[in-house]
C-alpha positions, 0 to 999 in steps of 0.5 A: 721200110725195110728198104729206108731203114737200109738205106739210112744205116747205109748213109750213116756208116758210109759218112762214118767210114770216110773217117775211119783212118788212124785217129788224129796224132801229133808227136813232140820229141823233147831234147832238154839240155840245159836251159835249152829244150830242143823241139821236134813236132810232127803234125799231120799235114790232113790235120793242118790243112783242115785246120788253116788250109793248105790244099791250094789247088784244092786237088788233095795233094798238098805240095812242098811249095803249098806247105811254104806259102802258108809257113807263116800261118803254120808258125802262128797257128802252131806256137800258139797252142803250145807253151814250155815253162821252167820253174814257172817261168815261160820259156820263148819259142822259135821255129828253126826249121820246117820239114816234111816226113812220111809216117805210116798214116801219111805225110807230116809237117815237122816244126823244129823248135827251140825253147829257151828257158831262163835257167836249167829248170828242175820243174818242167811245164807244157801246156798243149792245146792243138787241134781240140777245139776242132777234133776233141779225139786228137791226142798229142804224143809226147816224148821227153829226153833229159839227163839220160832219161826218157818220159812220155806223155798223152795229151788230150782235152782232159790232160792238156798240162803236163808237169814234170819233176826233172829230179825225180824219175817217172814212176814206171806204173804211171808210164805203164797207166799212161800206154793202158789209156792209150790203147783203150782210147785207139781201140774205140776211136778205131772204127775199123776194127770195131766193126771187124769186132762186130761182124763177128759178133753179130752171129754169136747167138745163132746157128745156120740150119738148112741156109737158115740162121736160128737162135741158139738155145741157151746163152752159155753157147753163145758165150763160148763162141764169143770167147773163142772168137775173142781169145783167138783175136787177141793171140793174134793181134798180140803176136803182130803187135808185138813183133811189129813194136820190136822191130821184127815186122815191118810192112808198108802202111797201105798194105796193112790198112787195106789188108785190114778193110779187107778183113771187115768185108770178108767178116761181113760178107761171112753172116750172109753167105755162111761160108765159115761157121764152125771155126769162125775163130780161125777167121778171127785168128787169121785177121788178127794178125793183120789188125795187130800190125795196124795197132802197133802203128801208134808206137811205131810213130811215137819213136819210143827208146828201146827201154821204153818199148816193152814198157809201151807194148805191155801197157798199149796191148793191155789197154786195146784188151780192156776197150776190146772187152768193154765192146764185147761186154756191151755188144753180146747181151744184145745181140742174145736178146734180140737174136730171139726176135724173128727180125734179127737175122734179116734186119740186124744181123744180115742188113747190118752185115751189108752195111758194114761191108760197104762201109769197108768197100769204101775204106778199102778204095781209099786205102788201096788207091789213095783217093778220097771217096765224096771229097772227104 
């Protein structure tokens, strides 16, 4: 029975692991000049391939020729899922150029569009519907420049419509709340970050005595241990998130994502080997520095202007912390409760750590070698 359960858990985590890359995003950069809207829309080739099929050779690599042969379909697909309106009058959109660019998580098709409104609008509306029917976790990140100002918005299934009065500047608190929401969503959709945190939490209510795990005598001790670990992780990723967002640190995305996967493996195997017991907060701090670089990829790909970077950084980091604390608040009581039972150390903590390590090993292979495990 134990072997069957282990196999089931491994399979579930393995399948989930193949989708544990950076969440699906597209990036809309708008520049309003009079009645014209210049648009640059960056859409991940992997997402477009899933939606309309770009990889004709099915070799896992999309060539420029394959993209050009599907250009008409791509154009029709994308333009059917976005609409601009000025003062409630539709602004017709046309494609002016198609390029390809590299983002931190792969290659993106770059659609350059021109929307022409009847008159210079005082009220601009944008309706966005890309990929929501295929992936409800998808987000569209908007940056709008007009009259020397910059505004941002995040499109999602519950926020497909964005309307802005161009004569009034957006409230800074509204801007911060947008980034807070994006930070919460990013940590909840970042399965690698969640599994790293979970690996650190699983033994929180246990103590190793003569090579055997036993439950701690009280909830207070477990809570104190978790506070130290979460504080160390938070401090570390806040440092590198800030440095990377402000442009002081830059590392290749493949290195960062591979290191994050490796951190999950080490944290999970530590639960089995008991190498680091008293100083797990140092482990959390060391790998938190790497995770912060991963968090920064969202803000970097958005391409925020200098005066918005600090605002975005504060809001996004706050959102990450809120999402992280929510995970801890749900997980810790369960860990403390279950740790009182004899089955917890071998079945939940050790078996769970094996499953987490195996899943992260798949991520490490995918990210370091650039391959897709199981064809996903």
